[in-house]
N, C-alpha and C positions, 0 to 999 in steps of 0.2 A: 508476581508479575510476571505475564507471558508477553513476549513481543515476538512481532512478525516481520522479517524484511523481505520485499519482493523486489527483484530486479525485472524491469521491463525495457521492451524496446517499442518504440513509437515509430512504425515504418514511414507513415505518411508526413512526417514532422520535416519541415524545410527550413525552419527557423526557432529560435529559442521562443518566441511568441506561439507558434504551433505547438511546441513542446508544454508550454504551460496550460494552453487551453485543453490539452490532452489530459494532463494530469490534474489539474485543479480540481475538476468535478470528483475524482477518486478520493482525494485527501479530504475535501470538505464534506462529501458525502458519508465517508467512513465515520467522521466526526460526529455528524449530525445523526446519523442513523443508528449507530453502534455504540456512541458515548466512548470512544477510545481517543487516546492520544494519536496523531498522525502528523508526519512530516516528511518532505522530501530529504533524504539523507545521504544520497549518493548521485554522482553523474550530473552535477548542475552545469559543468562546462560542455556537456555532450548535447547535440540538438535531439538524437534519436534515442537516447538511453537514459534512463532514470532509475534510481533506488528509492523505494518508499519504504517507510517504517511505521510500525503501528503497535501500541503497547495497550495493554489492559491490565488492570487490578480488580481481582474478583476474590469473593470470601472463599471461593472452592477451587479447587484444581478443574472441576467438571465445567463450572461457570465459565472460567477462563478460556478453556478449550472450546467452549461453544461460541462464545463471541469471537474468537479468532479464526474459527472455521466459517464463520458467516462473513467475516471481513474477506477472508482469502476468495470465497465465491463471488463476493461483491467485485474485488478486483477483476478477477477472471471474466465478469460479465461485461466488461467493455470491449468491445469489437476492435476498437482503435488501438488498444495495447496488445502487444504480444508478450505473455509472461516467460521469462526466461529462468528465473529460479525464485525459490521461496526458501526461506531458512527461519525456523522458530527457535527461540531461546528464552529459558527459564531463569528468572533472576530471585534471589532469595533476600 
């Protein structure tokens, strides 16, 4: 299993509603498009910051890396989000 945690900033968010509207398409889109587990994992109390977590289980190392690479590109494709950091973790 390979997981990816992405810390993002939502500069235009002025409320929790704005924040949810910005991150919901990312989480839902990653689930649908890449068949990964996805959730908001950090920053629930901040309007302009969020931690997003994604995880994939694959039969090969290469397969897992390809999926997580695609998820990371997908997150970067949202202009309303500023990616602050990413961290990958392998679980056995």
